[in-house]
C-alpha positions in Angstrom: 87.7 48.5 201.9 87.6 50.8 204.7 86.1 53.9 205.8 89.8 55.5 205.0 90.1 54.4 201.6 86.2 55.3 200.6 87.5 58.9 202.1 90.4 59.5 200.2 89.1 58.2 197.0 86.0 60.7 197.7 88.5 63.4 198.7 90.5 62.3 195.5 87.5 62.8 193.1 86.4 66.3 195.0 90.1 67.7 194.7 90.0 66.8 190.7 86.6 68.2 190.1 87.8 71.3 192.1 90.8 71.6 190.2 88.9 71.2 187.2 86.6 73.9 188.2 89.4 76.0 189.0 90.9 75.5 185.5 87.9 76.4 183.7 87.5 79.8 185.7 91.7 80.5 185.3 90.8 80.1 181.5 88.0 82.6 181.7 89.6 84.9 183.6 92.7 85.2 181.0 90.0 85.1 178.0 88.2 87.8 180.0 91.6 90.1 180.2 92.6 89.1 176.4 89.3 90.7 175.3 89.2 93.7 177.5 93.1 94.5 176.7 92.1 94.1 172.9 88.7 96.4 173.5 90.9 98.8 175.1 93.6 98.6 172.4 90.6 99.0 169.4 89.5 102.1 171.5 92.6 103.6 172.0 93.5 102.9 168.0 90.1 104.1 167.3 90.7 107.5 168.8 94.4 108.0 167.6 92.6 107.4 164.0 90.2 110.1 164.8 92.8 112.4 165.7 94.7 111.8 162.5 91.3 112.5 160.4 90.8 116.1 162.2 94.9 116.9 161.7 94.1 115.9 158.4 91.2 118.1 158.1 93.0 120.8 159.9 95.9 120.6 156.9 93.3 120.5 154.6 91.6 123.7 155.6 94.7 125.5 156.1 95.8 124.2 152.9 92.6 125.8 151.3 92.8 129.0 153.6 96.5 129.7 151.8 95.0 128.6 148.4 92.4 131.6 148.4 94.9 134.1 150.0 97.2 133.4 147.1 94.7 133.7 144.6 93.3 136.7 145.8 96.8 138.4 145.8 97.5 136.8 142.3 94.2 138.5 141.0 95.5 141.9 141.9 97.4 144.4 140.0 100.9 144.0 139.4 101.8 146.9 142.0 100.1 145.2 144.4 101.0 141.7 143.8 104.7 143.2 144.0 104.4 145.0 147.5 103.4 141.3 148.6 105.9 139.4 147.3 107.4 138.3 150.9 103.7 137.0 151.9 103.4 135.1 148.5 106.9 133.5 148.8 106.1 132.5 152.4 102.3 130.9 151.6 104.0 129.0 148.6 106.4 127.8 151.1 103.8 126.8 153.6 102.0 125.1 150.7 104.7 122.8 150.2 104.8 122.0 153.7 101.5 121.3 154.0 101.6 118.9 151.4 104.1 117.1 153.1 102.1 117.3 156.1 99.2 116.1 154.6 100.8 112.9 152.9 102.4 112.1 156.1 99.0 112.2 158.4 97.0 109.9 155.8 100.4 107.7 155.6 100.0 107.7 159.7 96.5 106.9 159.4 97.0 103.8 157.1 100.1 102.9 159.2 98.2 102.9 162.4 95.0 101.4 161.2 97.2 98.0 160.1 99.4 98.3 163.1 99.7 95.6 165.9 98.7 96.4 169.6 102.7 95.8 170.4 103.9 98.4 167.2 101.1 100.5 168.2 102.3 100.9 171.8 105.8 101.3 170.3 105.1 103.9 167.5 102.2 105.8 168.9 104.3 108.4 171.1 106.6 109.1 168.1 103.3 109.4 165.5 101.6 111.9 167.9 104.8 114.3 168.3 104.7 114.1 164.3 101.7 115.0 164.4 101.5 117.9 166.8 104.7 119.4 165.4 102.5 119.5 161.7 99.5 120.8 164.0 101.6 123.6 165.1 102.8 124.6 161.8 99.3 124.8 160.3 98.5 126.8 163.2 101.2 129.5 162.1 100.6 129.1 158.5 96.9 130.2 159.0 98.3 133.0 161.0 100.4 133.8 158.5 98.0 133.8 155.8 95.9 135.8 157.9 98.3 138.5 157.9 98.7 138.1 154.3 95.5 139.0 154.0 95.3 141.9 156.1 98.2 143.4 154.2 96.3 143.1 151.1 93.5 144.1 152.4 95.6 147.2 153.3 97.4 147.6 150.1 93.9 147.8 148.3 92.4 150.1 150.8 95.6 152.4 150.4 95.8 152.1 146.5 91.7 153.0 146.4 90.4 154.9 149.2 87.0 155.4 149.9 86.5 158.8 149.4 83.2 159.8 151.8 
């Protein structure tokens, strides 16, 4: 065996070892990228689930506020409740819509919790748009509840003025 044959054999062994190390490094790099993508997906999904929970809490608070204002209105004498019939109708309508908002936000929470990475990437913008629309409605309903309570207080003041 000549020196060049030995040198070629050594070069072959070195290149095989280098190829093996290169393959292992590539495999580790792919696994690391996959772990990072998985971590990023989990973080993004968790943030969105928290956003859904906050919206659900907002809807529950607005629903409670509207129920409180409605019960305050309905506990008044008939002359006061009749003058606030438009506000009562608005608030009842808002309650029906808020029930749908609550149902939808809870369904979206479970749907997004079980969603795959691709499904989440595809559906998140649409779900976020639905959520934002419902949040806007909830804020408007809250403003209507405040106005109805203000109208109730005004009617109460007019019917029972404080004489000082």
